[in-house]
DSSP file (Angstrom, degrees, kcal/mol; ACC not computed):
  #  RESIDUE AA STRUCTURE BP1 BP2  ACC     N-H-->O    O-->H-N    N-H-->O    O-->H-N    TCO  KAPPA ALPHA  PHI   PSI    X-CA   Y-CA   Z-CA
    1    1 A M              0   0    0      0, 0.0     2,-0.4     0, 0.0     0, 0.0   0.000 360.0 360.0 360.0 136.2   74.7  118.6  -19.4
    2    2 A T        -     0   0    0      2,-0.0     2,-0.5     0, 0.0     0, 0.0  -0.921 360.0-159.5-111.8 135.6   71.0  119.6  -19.5
    3    3 A I        -     0   0    0     -2,-0.4     2,-0.5     2,-0.0     0, 0.0  -0.954   7.2-149.5-115.0 125.2   68.5  117.6  -21.4
    4    4 A A        -     0   0    0     -2,-0.5     2,-0.5     2,-0.0    -2,-0.0  -0.799   8.5-161.7 -93.7 129.6   65.2  119.2  -22.5
    5    5 A I        -     0   0    0     -2,-0.5     2,-0.5     2,-0.0    -2,-0.0  -0.950   6.1-152.8-111.7 126.4   62.2  117.0  -22.7
    6    6 A R        -     0   0    0     -2,-0.5     2,-0.4     2,-0.0    -2,-0.0  -0.818   9.2-166.5 -98.3 136.0   59.3  118.3  -24.7
    7    7 A T        -     0   0    0     -2,-0.5     2,-0.5     2,-0.0    -2,-0.0  -0.952  19.6-124.8-121.2 143.6   55.8  117.1  -23.9
    8    8 A K        -     0   0    0     -2,-0.4     2,-0.6     1,-0.0    -2,-0.0  -0.720  19.3-137.8 -86.4 126.9   52.8  117.5  -26.1
    9    9 A T        -     0   0    0     -2,-0.5     2,-0.5     0, 0.0    -1,-0.0  -0.752  19.5-161.0 -86.8 125.6   49.9  119.3  -24.5
   10   10 A V        -     0   0    0     -2,-0.6     3,-0.1     3,-0.0    -2,-0.0  -0.907  16.0-126.5-111.0 129.6   46.7  117.6  -25.3
   11   11 A A        -     0   0    0     -2,-0.5     3,-0.1     1,-0.1     0, 0.0  -0.422  41.8 -91.3 -68.3 147.1   43.3  119.3  -25.0
   12   12 A P        -     0   0    0      0, 0.0     2,-0.4     0, 0.0    -1,-0.1  -0.314  44.0-112.9 -61.6 143.0   40.8  117.5  -22.9
   13   13 A V        -     0   0    0     -3,-0.1     3,-0.0     1,-0.0    19,-0.0  -0.630  25.6-130.5 -80.0 128.7   38.6  115.2  -25.0
   14   14 A S        -     0   0    0     -2,-0.4     3,-0.1     1,-0.1    22,-0.1  -0.594  28.3-111.2 -75.4 137.6   35.0  116.3  -25.1
   15   15 A P        -     0   0    0      0, 0.0    -1,-0.1     0, 0.0    17,-0.1  -0.392  39.2 -98.6 -68.1 150.4   32.6  113.5  -24.3
   16   16 A A        -     0   0    0     15,-0.1     2,-0.4    13,-0.0    15,-0.1  -0.360  34.7-145.1 -65.2 147.2   30.5  112.3  -27.3
   17   17 A V        -     0   0    0     -3,-0.1    13,-2.5    -2,-0.0     2,-0.4  -0.958  12.2-167.8-116.5 134.7   27.0  113.6  -27.5
   18   18 A T  E     +A   29   0A   0     -2,-0.4    11,-0.2    11,-0.2    18,-0.0  -0.973  16.4 156.5-122.4 137.4   24.1  111.6  -28.8
   19   19 A R  E     -A   28   0A   0      9,-2.1     9,-2.5    -2,-0.4     2,-0.2  -0.973  44.6 -92.8-149.8 162.7   20.7  113.0  -29.6
   20   20 A P  E     -A   27   0A   0      0, 0.0     2,-0.2     0, 0.0     6,-0.2  -0.576  45.0-109.1 -79.0 143.8   17.7  112.1  -31.9
   21   21 A C     >  -     0   0    0      5,-2.1     4,-1.2    -2,-0.2    25,-0.2  -0.507  17.7-137.8 -67.1 133.8   17.7  113.6  -35.4
   22   22 A D  T  4 S+     0   0    0     23,-2.9    24,-0.2    -2,-0.2    -1,-0.1   0.784 100.7  41.5 -64.2 -25.7   15.0  116.2  -35.8
   23   23 A Q  T  4 S+     0   0    0     22,-0.2    -1,-0.1     3,-0.1    23,-0.1   0.955 131.5  13.8 -89.2 -58.5   14.1  114.8  -39.2
   24   24 A C  T  4 S-     0   0    0      2,-0.2    -2,-0.1    23,-0.0    22,-0.1   0.574  88.6-129.3-101.7 -10.7   14.2  111.0  -38.9
   25   25 A G     <  +     0   0    0     -4,-1.2    -3,-0.1     1,-0.3    21,-0.0   0.356  62.0 134.1  82.1  -7.8   14.2  110.5  -35.1
   26   26 A Q        -     0   0    0     -6,-0.2    -5,-2.1     1,-0.1    -1,-0.3  -0.513  62.0-108.3 -75.2 143.2   17.2  108.1  -35.2
   27   27 A P  E     -A   20   0A   0      0, 0.0     2,-0.3     0, 0.0    -1,-0.1  -0.428  37.7-174.6 -68.4 144.3   19.9  108.8  -32.6
   28   28 A F  E     -A   19   0A   0     -9,-2.5    -9,-2.1    -2,-0.1     2,-0.4  -0.974  12.6-140.2-137.7 154.4   23.2  110.2  -34.0
   29   29 A T  E     -A   18   0A   0     -2,-0.3   -11,-0.2   -11,-0.2   -13,-0.0  -0.882  24.0-104.6-119.8 143.3   26.5  110.8  -32.2
   30   30 A S        -     0   0    0    -13,-2.5     3,-0.1    -2,-0.4    -1,-0.0  -0.297  20.1-148.9 -61.5 148.1   29.0  113.7  -32.5
   31   31 A K  S    S-     0   0    0      1,-0.1     2,-0.3   -15,-0.1    -1,-0.1   0.659  72.5  -1.4 -94.3 -19.0   32.2  112.8  -34.3
   32   32 A N  S  > S-     0   0    0    -17,-0.1     4,-2.2     1,-0.1     5,-0.2  -0.928  84.5 -83.1-158.8 178.4   34.5  115.2  -32.4
   33   33 A G  H  > S+     0   0    0     -2,-0.3     4,-2.3     1,-0.2     5,-0.2   0.865 123.2  51.7 -60.1 -40.7   34.6  117.8  -29.7
   34   34 A A  H  > S+     0   0    0      1,-0.2     4,-2.2     2,-0.2    -1,-0.2   0.881 111.5  47.9 -67.1 -38.4   33.5  120.6  -31.9
   35   35 A A  H  > S+     0   0    0      2,-0.2     4,-2.6     1,-0.2    -1,-0.2   0.892 110.0  52.7 -67.6 -38.6   30.5  118.7  -33.1
   36   36 A A  H  X S+     0   0    0     -4,-2.2     4,-2.0     2,-0.2    -2,-0.2   0.913 110.9  46.8 -64.7 -42.3   29.6  117.7  -29.5
   37   37 A R  H  X S+     0   0    0     -4,-2.3     4,-1.7     2,-0.2    -1,-0.2   0.924 112.9  49.6 -65.5 -43.0   29.7  121.4  -28.5
   38   38 A A  H  <>S+     0   0    0     -4,-2.2     5,-2.8     1,-0.2     6,-0.9   0.882 110.6  50.1 -64.0 -38.1   27.6  122.4  -31.5
   39   39 A M  H ><5S+     0   0    0     -4,-2.6     3,-1.0     4,-0.2    -1,-0.2   0.889 110.1  50.1 -68.1 -36.7   25.1  119.7  -30.7
   40   40 A L  H 3<5S+     0   0    0     -4,-2.0    -1,-0.2     1,-0.2    -2,-0.2   0.823 109.7  51.6 -69.2 -30.5   24.8  120.9  -27.1
   41   41 A A  T 3<5S-     0   0    0     -4,-1.7    -1,-0.2    -5,-0.2    -2,-0.2   0.451 117.9-114.2 -83.9  -1.0   24.3  124.4  -28.4
   42   42 A G  T < 5S+     0   0    0     -3,-1.0    -3,-0.2    -4,-0.3    -2,-0.1   0.654  85.6 117.1  77.8  16.3   21.5  123.2  -30.7
   43   43 A K  S   <S+     0   0    0     -5,-2.8     2,-0.6     1,-0.2    -4,-0.2   0.759  71.4  50.6 -88.1 -25.6   23.4  124.1  -33.9
   44   44 A I        +     0   0    0     -6,-0.9    -1,-0.2    -9,-0.2    -2,-0.2  -0.955  61.8 148.6-111.9 114.3   23.5  120.5  -35.1
   45   45 A R        +     0   0    0     -2,-0.6   -23,-2.9    -3,-0.1     2,-0.3   0.407  53.3  60.0-127.4  -2.9   20.0  119.0  -35.0
   46   46 A V  S    S-     0   0    0    -25,-0.2    -1,-0.1   -24,-0.2   -25,-0.1  -0.945  80.2-110.8-130.1 154.1   20.0  116.5  -37.9
   47   47 A C     >  -     0   0    0     -2,-0.3     4,-2.6   -21,-0.1     5,-0.2  -0.272  36.9-104.3 -74.9 166.1   22.0  113.4  -38.7
   48   48 A D  H  > S+     0   0    0      1,-0.2     4,-3.0     2,-0.2     5,-0.2   0.885 119.2  55.7 -58.5 -40.7   24.5  113.4  -41.6
   49   49 A T  H  > S+     0   0    0      1,-0.2     4,-1.2     2,-0.2    -1,-0.2   0.936 112.5  40.3 -60.7 -46.6   22.1  111.3  -43.8
   50   50 A C  H  4>S+     0   0    0      2,-0.2     5,-2.6     1,-0.2    -1,-0.2   0.865 113.5  54.8 -71.6 -35.2   19.2  113.7  -43.4
   51   51 A R  H ><5S+     0   0    0     -4,-2.6     3,-1.9     1,-0.2    -2,-0.2   0.945 108.5  48.6 -61.7 -47.0   21.5  116.7  -43.8
   52   52 A R  H 3<5S+     0   0    0     -4,-3.0    -1,-0.2     1,-0.3    -2,-0.2   0.811 107.6  55.6 -63.4 -27.4   22.9  115.4  -47.1
   53   53 A A  T 3<5S-     0   0    0     -4,-1.2    -1,-0.3    -5,-0.2    -2,-0.2   0.447 126.4-102.1 -84.3   0.6   19.3  114.8  -48.2
   54   54 A G  T < 5 -     0   0    0     -3,-1.9    -3,-0.2    -4,-0.2    50,-0.2   0.822  51.3-168.9  87.6  33.1   18.6  118.5  -47.5
   55   55 A A      < -     0   0    0     -5,-2.6     2,-0.2    -8,-0.2    -1,-0.1  -0.200  10.8-136.7 -59.7 144.3   16.7  118.1  -44.2
   56   56 A R        -     0   0    0     49,-0.1    49,-0.2     1,-0.1     2,-0.2  -0.622  20.8-105.4 -95.8 159.2   14.9  121.1  -42.9
   57   57 A T        -     0   0    0     47,-1.8    47,-0.1    -2,-0.2    -1,-0.1  -0.534  17.8-141.7 -77.0 153.2   14.9  122.3  -39.3
   58   58 A R        +     0   0    0     -2,-0.2    -1,-0.1     2,-0.1     3,-0.1   0.405  66.3 114.3 -96.4   1.2   11.7  121.6  -37.4
   59   59 A L  S    S-     0   0    0      1,-0.1    -2,-0.1     2,-0.1     5,-0.0  -0.425  81.8 -99.1 -67.7 146.2   11.9  124.9  -35.6
   60   60 A P    >>  -     0   0    0      0, 0.0     4,-2.7     0, 0.0     3,-0.7  -0.398  37.9-111.9 -61.5 148.2    9.1  127.4  -36.5
   61   61 A Y  H 3> S+     0   0    0      1,-0.3     4,-2.1     2,-0.2     5,-0.2   0.875 117.0  53.2 -53.5 -45.2   10.4  129.9  -39.0
   62   62 A S  H 34 S+     0   0    0      1,-0.2    -1,-0.3     2,-0.2     4,-0.3   0.857 112.5  45.2 -62.0 -34.4   10.3  132.8  -36.6
   63   63 A E  H X4 S+     0   0    0     -3,-0.7     3,-1.4     1,-0.2     4,-0.3   0.877 108.3  56.3 -72.1 -40.1   12.3  130.8  -34.1
   64   64 A Y  H >< S+     0   0    0     -4,-2.7     3,-2.0     1,-0.3     6,-0.4   0.889  99.0  60.9 -59.6 -40.8   14.8  129.7  -36.7
   65   65 A L  T 3< S+     0   0    0     -4,-2.1    -1,-0.3     1,-0.3    -2,-0.2   0.661 101.8  55.4 -60.1 -17.8   15.5  133.3  -37.7
   66   66 A K  T <  S+     0   0    0     -3,-1.4    -1,-0.3    -4,-0.3    -2,-0.2   0.512  86.6 106.9 -92.9  -6.7   16.8  133.8  -34.1
   67   67 A T  S <> S-     0   0    0     -3,-2.0     4,-2.1    -4,-0.3     5,-0.1  -0.320  76.3-125.4 -77.3 155.8   19.3  131.0  -34.2
   68   68 A D  H  > S+     0   0    0      2,-0.2     4,-2.7     1,-0.2     5,-0.2   0.888 111.3  59.6 -61.8 -39.1   23.1  131.5  -34.4
   69   69 A G  H  > S+     0   0    0      1,-0.2     4,-2.2     2,-0.2    -1,-0.2   0.929 107.9  43.0 -59.3 -45.7   23.1  129.3  -37.5
   70   70 A W  H  > S+     0   0    0     -6,-0.4     4,-3.0     2,-0.2     5,-0.2   0.923 112.2  53.4 -62.8 -44.4   20.8  131.6  -39.4
   71   71 A Q  H  X S+     0   0    0     -4,-2.1     4,-2.4     1,-0.2    -2,-0.2   0.877 109.6  49.2 -60.7 -39.3   22.6  134.7  -38.2
   72   72 A T  H  X S+     0   0    0     -4,-2.7     4,-2.1     2,-0.2    -1,-0.2   0.937 113.9  44.7 -63.2 -48.1   25.9  133.2  -39.5
   73   73 A R  H  X S+     0   0    0     -4,-2.2     4,-2.0    -5,-0.2    -2,-0.2   0.879 113.3  51.5 -65.1 -36.5   24.4  132.3  -42.9
   74   74 A R  H  X S+     0   0    0     -4,-3.0     4,-2.5     2,-0.2     5,-0.2   0.941 109.8  48.7 -61.1 -50.1   22.7  135.7  -43.1
   75   75 A A  H  X S+     0   0    0     -4,-2.4     4,-2.3     1,-0.2    -2,-0.2   0.883 110.7  51.4 -59.6 -39.9   26.0  137.5  -42.3
   76   76 A A  H  X S+     0   0    0     -4,-2.1     4,-2.1     2,-0.2    -1,-0.2   0.887 108.8  50.8 -66.2 -38.7   27.8  135.5  -45.0
   77   77 A A  H  X S+     0   0    0     -4,-2.0     4,-1.1     2,-0.2    -2,-0.2   0.929 111.6  47.6 -65.2 -44.7   25.1  136.3  -47.6
   78   78 A L  H  <>S+     0   0    0     -4,-2.5     5,-3.2     1,-0.2     3,-0.4   0.901 112.5  49.3 -62.0 -41.6   25.4  140.0  -46.8
   79   79 A K  H ><5S+     0   0    0     -4,-2.3     3,-1.6     1,-0.2    -1,-0.2   0.886 103.1  60.6 -65.4 -39.3   29.2  139.8  -47.0
   80   80 A R  H 3<5S+     0   0    0     -4,-2.1    -1,-0.2     1,-0.3    -2,-0.2   0.827 112.6  38.4 -56.9 -34.9   29.2  138.0  -50.4
   81   81 A V  T 3<5S-     0   0    0     -4,-1.1     3,-0.5    -3,-0.4    -1,-0.3   0.151 116.3-109.9-108.1  17.0   27.3  141.0  -52.0
   82   82 A D  T < 5 -     0   0    0     -3,-1.6    -3,-0.2     1,-0.2    -2,-0.1   0.844  69.7 -64.5  59.0  38.2   29.2  143.7  -50.1
   83   83 A H  S   <S+     0   0    0     -5,-3.2     2,-0.3     1,-0.2    -1,-0.2   0.902 105.9 124.6  51.8  51.0   26.1  144.6  -48.1
   84   84 A R        -     0   0    0     -3,-0.5    -1,-0.2    -6,-0.3     2,-0.2  -0.976  70.0 -99.6-135.5 149.7   24.2  145.7  -51.1
   85   85 A C     >  -     0   0    0      5,-2.3     4,-1.2    -2,-0.3    30,-0.2  -0.480  28.7-136.9 -64.0 136.3   20.8  144.8  -52.6
   86   86 A Q  T  4 S+     0   0    0     28,-2.8    -1,-0.1    -2,-0.2    29,-0.1   0.536  98.6  40.0 -75.7  -5.5   21.4  142.4  -55.5
   87   87 A V  T  4 S+     0   0    0     27,-0.2    -1,-0.1     3,-0.1    28,-0.1   0.827 133.9  11.7-104.4 -59.4   18.8  144.2  -57.6
   88   88 A C  T  4 S-     0   0    0      2,-0.1    -2,-0.1    28,-0.0    27,-0.1   0.519  91.0-126.5-103.1  -5.6   19.2  148.0  -57.1
   89   89 A K     <  +     0   0    0     -4,-1.2    -3,-0.1     1,-0.2    26,-0.0   0.555  53.7 154.3  73.6  11.2   22.5  147.9  -55.2
   90   90 A S        -     0   0    0     -6,-0.1    -5,-2.3     1,-0.1    -1,-0.2  -0.428  39.2-153.9 -69.2 142.8   21.1  150.0  -52.3
   91   91 A P        +     0   0    0      0, 0.0     3,-0.4     0, 0.0     2,-0.3   0.425  63.0 104.9 -92.2   2.8   22.9  149.5  -48.9
   92   92 A D  S    S-     0   0    0      1,-0.2    25,-0.4    -7,-0.0    -2,-0.1  -0.614  85.4  -9.7 -93.9 141.2   19.7  150.4  -47.0
   93   93 A R  S    S-     0   0    0     -2,-0.3    24,-1.3    23,-0.2    -1,-0.2   0.878  80.4-165.9  48.6  55.4   17.3  148.1  -45.1
   94   94 A L  E     -B  116   0B   0     -3,-0.4     2,-0.3    22,-0.2    22,-0.3  -0.509  12.1-176.3 -80.8 141.1   18.7  144.9  -46.3
   95   95 A E  E     -B  115   0B   0     20,-3.6    20,-3.0    -2,-0.2     2,-0.7  -0.939  24.8-128.7-130.8 152.2   16.9  141.6  -45.9
   96   96 A V  E     -B  114   0B   0     -2,-0.3     2,-0.3    18,-0.2    18,-0.2  -0.920  26.9-157.5-107.6 115.2   18.0  138.1  -46.8
   97   97 A H  E     -B  113   0B   0     16,-3.5    16,-2.4    -2,-0.7     2,-0.6  -0.698  12.5-130.4 -93.9 138.0   15.4  136.3  -49.0
   98   98 A H  E     -B  112   0B   0     -2,-0.3    14,-0.2    14,-0.2     3,-0.1  -0.773  10.8-165.0 -85.9 120.7   15.1  132.5  -49.2
   99   99 A N  S    S+     0   0    0     12,-3.9     2,-0.3    -2,-0.6    -1,-0.2   0.844  82.8   5.9 -67.1 -33.0   14.8  131.3  -52.8
  100  100 A T        -     0   0    0     11,-0.7    -1,-0.2    -3,-0.1     3,-0.2  -0.980  54.3-152.7-145.8 152.6   13.7  128.0  -51.5
  101  101 A Y  S >  S+     0   0    0     -2,-0.3     3,-1.7     1,-0.1    -1,-0.0   0.262  72.3 106.0-105.4   7.3   12.8  126.7  -48.0
  102  102 A E  T 3  S+     0   0    0      1,-0.3    -1,-0.1   -46,-0.1     5,-0.0   0.857  89.1  31.0 -55.0 -38.9   13.8  123.2  -49.1
  103  103 A R  T >  S+     0   0    0     -3,-0.2     3,-3.6   -47,-0.1    -1,-0.3  -0.108  82.7 167.3-114.1  33.7   17.1  123.2  -47.1
  104  104 A L  T <  S+     0   0    0     -3,-1.7   -47,-1.8     1,-0.3    -3,-0.1  -0.285  73.7  21.1 -53.0 123.1   15.9  125.5  -44.3
  105  105 A G  T 3  S+     0   0    0    -49,-0.2    -1,-0.3   -47,-0.1   -49,-0.1   0.200 129.1  51.6  98.5 -14.4   18.5  125.2  -41.6
  106  106 A H  S <  S+     0   0    0     -3,-3.6    -2,-0.2   -52,-0.1   -50,-0.0  -0.134  79.6 171.3-143.4  38.8   21.1  124.0  -44.0
  107  107 A E        -     0   0    0      1,-0.1     2,-0.2     2,-0.1    -3,-0.1  -0.123  25.1-139.0 -56.5 145.2   20.9  126.7  -46.8
  108  108 A R    >   -     0   0    0      1,-0.1     3,-1.7     0, 0.0     4,-0.4  -0.643  30.5-105.2 -94.5 163.8   23.3  126.8  -49.6
  109  109 A A  G >  S+     0   0    0      1,-0.3     3,-1.8    -2,-0.2    -1,-0.1   0.909 122.0  56.2 -53.7 -43.6   24.7  130.2  -50.8
  110  110 A A  G 3  S+     0   0    0      1,-0.3    -1,-0.3     3,-0.0    -3,-0.0   0.595  95.7  66.4 -69.2 -10.0   22.5  130.0  -53.9
  111  111 A D  G <  S+     0   0    0     -3,-1.7   -12,-3.9   -12,-0.1   -11,-0.7   0.601  96.1  66.9 -81.9 -11.5   19.4  129.6  -51.7
  112  112 A L  E <   -B   98   0B   0     -3,-1.8     2,-0.4    -4,-0.4   -14,-0.2  -0.904  57.5-173.8-121.0 139.5   19.7  133.1  -50.3
  113  113 A V  E     -B   97   0B   0    -16,-2.4   -16,-3.5    -2,-0.4     2,-0.6  -0.996  21.0-135.8-129.4 133.6   19.3  136.5  -52.1
  114  114 A V  E     +B   96   0B   0     -2,-0.4   -28,-2.8   -18,-0.2     2,-0.3  -0.796  34.3 167.8 -91.1 123.8   20.1  139.9  -50.4
  115  115 A L  E     -B   95   0B   0    -20,-3.0   -20,-3.6    -2,-0.6     2,-0.1  -0.970  35.7-118.2-134.1 148.7   17.4  142.4  -51.2
  116  116 A C  E  >  -B   94   0B   0     -2,-0.3     4,-2.6   -22,-0.3     5,-0.2  -0.419  43.1-101.3 -72.8 163.7   16.5  145.9  -49.9
  117  117 A R  H  > S+     0   0    0    -24,-1.3     4,-2.6   -25,-0.4     5,-0.2   0.902 121.9  51.9 -57.9 -41.8   13.1  146.1  -48.3
  118  118 A A  H  > S+     0   0    0      1,-0.2     4,-2.2     2,-0.2    -1,-0.2   0.923 112.9  43.1 -62.3 -45.9   11.6  147.8  -51.3
  119  119 A C  H  > S+     0   0    0      2,-0.2     4,-2.5     1,-0.2    -1,-0.2   0.879 113.2  53.4 -67.3 -37.0   12.9  145.1  -53.8
  120  120 A H  H  X S+     0   0    0     -4,-2.6     4,-2.2     2,-0.2    -2,-0.2   0.930 110.8  46.0 -63.1 -45.6   11.9  142.3  -51.4
  121  121 A Q  H  X S+     0   0    0     -4,-2.6     4,-2.4    -5,-0.2    -2,-0.2   0.905 110.9  53.0 -62.4 -41.8    8.4  143.7  -51.2
  122  122 A L  H  X S+     0   0    0     -4,-2.2     4,-2.6     1,-0.2     5,-0.4   0.906 108.4  51.2 -58.9 -43.1    8.2  144.1  -55.0
  123  123 A F  H  X S+     0   0    0     -4,-2.5     4,-3.3     1,-0.2    -1,-0.2   0.941 111.9  45.3 -60.7 -47.4    9.2  140.5  -55.3
  124  124 A H  H  < S+     0   0    0     -4,-2.2    -1,-0.2     1,-0.2    -2,-0.2   0.835 115.1  48.6 -68.6 -31.0    6.5  139.3  -53.0
  125  125 A D  H  < S+     0   0    0     -4,-2.4    -1,-0.2    -5,-0.2    -2,-0.2   0.884 127.2  23.2 -74.1 -38.1    3.9  141.5  -54.6
  126  126 A S  H  < S-     0   0    0     -4,-2.6    -2,-0.2     2,-0.2    -3,-0.2   0.704  91.5-133.1-100.6 -23.6    4.7  140.5  -58.2
  127  127 A G  S  < S+     0   0    0     -4,-3.3     2,-0.3    -5,-0.4    -4,-0.1   0.482  78.0  87.0  81.4   2.2    6.4  137.1  -57.8
  128  128 A E        +     0   0    0     -6,-0.4     2,-0.2    -5,-0.2    -2,-0.2  -0.976  40.5 157.6-134.6 147.6    9.2  138.1  -60.1
  129  129 A L        -     0   0    0     -2,-0.3     2,-0.5    -3,-0.1    -6,-0.0  -0.764  26.4-144.6-167.7 121.3   12.5  139.9  -59.7
  130  130 A K              0   0    0     -2,-0.2    -2,-0.0     1,-0.1     0, 0.0  -0.790 360.0 360.0 -94.9 126.7   15.5  139.8  -62.0
  131  131 A Y              0   0    0     -2,-0.5    -1,-0.1   -43,-0.0     0, 0.0   0.310 360.0 360.0-138.9 360.0   18.8  140.0  -60.4
């Protein structure tokens, strides 16, 4: 008689990571391995309390636009509107405009609008754009 014993394979536990919050300066600790990896990669930079309060990143805007976090949010915004300008529906020279910088680094979908370069320039020149 043969008896099969099953063993559960457990992934190695990532050590907790602690860093100071970019907003309030208080130390905060990762809650799990994924959060620890994100903190080490610089993707999580604010504590939960500050994030819930709409904390902004302290990176200069030009540097923030180079981060993986921004690139992910930008790609999601483009996908939501099928890679088309939300005003004229053009698929050319698309830019993602911030309706507000209040949650920079933690934007909500409603904070971002996809515009072609022409409509984006028109918005900044006139201050108005209906979409």
